[in-house]
N, C-alpha and C positions, 0 to 999 in steps of 0.2 A: 728344960727345953733344949732342943737341938735346933743350931741353925743349920738346915739341908742347902745344899748347894748341889747343881748340876742339872746336865740333860741327859736323859738315859733312854733308850728306846727296848721295847719288851714286846712281846706276843702274848695275847690274849688267848687261851685253849678254850675247846668246847663249852666247861665249864664255867668260862667265867673268872678265871686266875689267871693271875700274871705273876712271875718270878720277881721277886725285889731284888733290884741290881746289886751288885756286890759292894759297888761306890757307895749307896744309900745306906746300905745294911751297915757297913765300915762307921758310919757318921753315928748312928744310933747305938751303939756297943754300948753295954751297960744300963741301958734303958727299957723300959717298959716297950714290948712289943707288938702293942695294942695300935689299934687306929681310929681314925673316923671319916669315912668317905660322906661327902655333901656334893651338891651338887651346886656349881658357881653362880651367883646370881650375877655374874659378868659377863658370864661368854659360853661356848659351846664344849663345856668342859667339866671334870669332876675336880674337887679338891680332896687331896687326901694329908691329912693334919696326924699328926702324932699326938694319941692320948692326953698328954699332958699339957699338950700347946693347945689343944680345941678345949680343953678344961678350963684354962685361964682365960681363952678367948671367952669363953659363956660365963665367964665369973666376971669380967670385965663388961660385957653388954648388961648383966643382971645388974651392976651398979650404976650405969648409964640409964637405963631405960626404966622407963616408972611399971611397974606391972599392972595398975589400974589405969593406963591408958589403953582403950580398945589398939590405935596404931602402933604403940610400941611392943604391944603382945604379939599383934601380925609380925611386927619386924624379926621379935625375938623367936617366933615360930620357926621363919623361914630359914634365918641362919643358925639353927639349933639343929633342925633337921638333918641330921646326919646317921648312920650304921656303923656300928663298933667291929671292925673286922679285927681277927688275928693272923698271926703268920703262923702257916703249916709247916709241920716239920721237913719239908722240902723246899722253905722259905718264900710260900707262895701267899697271895693273899687274893681273895675273892671279890670281885666287885659284885654289890646285890643286883640281883634281876632288875628292878624297874629302875635304879641308877644306871644301868649296865645301858638302854635304851636310848640314853644322852648320845652317848659313844656311836650307835647305829651299828651298821653289820662289821664294822672294822676287828679285824686280827690285831693291827699293827697300833701300838699303842706310843705315845711320848709324854714321858715324865720330865716335868718343866719345873725348876724350884722356883721359888720367889722369896726365900729364906724361911719364912713361918710355916710355909706349908709347900708341897708339890701339886700341880696341876696334871690332871691326867687327859690328855688328850688323844681323838682319835688320830692315824699318823695323817691321814686325808686332809683333815680341817686345819690341823698344825700346818701343815705346808703352806697351806692357802692363807694364814693368816700371816704368816712367815714370810710370805712371799710379797704381802701389801706394801706399796711404797709409801714409807711416811719419812718424814725428816724428825729420826729421833734424836739427834745432838741436837738440833733447834729447839725443841719439845723440851729435853733437858736441862740445857742452859735457860730455856725461859723460867723452867721453875724453880730448880735447884741452882743454877749458875751464881746467883746473887742472892746467897741465903739472909746478909744484913748490908748494910751500905757499909761501902768501906771508911776509914777514918777520912775528912777532908772532903768529902763528896758531898 
């Protein structure tokens, strides 16, 4: 499973395809070039997972969720709702039509790494959320700054 790092800008063609940036492709050398695209449950974007990472994610969910619980089955249904896509001979990936609607009529995309997967954003929406005034330093310090108490405190 690859750790995906970077922010990349892409163009979506009229057939819903974008060229996988070289920087991302290099991180995937020697790996299966199948991917899964699914809608994000947290934001107005799509998620691009390597097939291996998605397979691992679903296996973990199946261990945690009870298949006999209605709520757990609904969660699994939402979280596993993706489409397998493969890189074509020109290093392009196609975003399935139904999922493309989530991005609006944009031709400009931003791929933003989260480590495990890449988020696919409309450039306009990405710019809007990126310009929101949030003190991330304070939030990160509050959440991660004191992982455990220091000795003597």
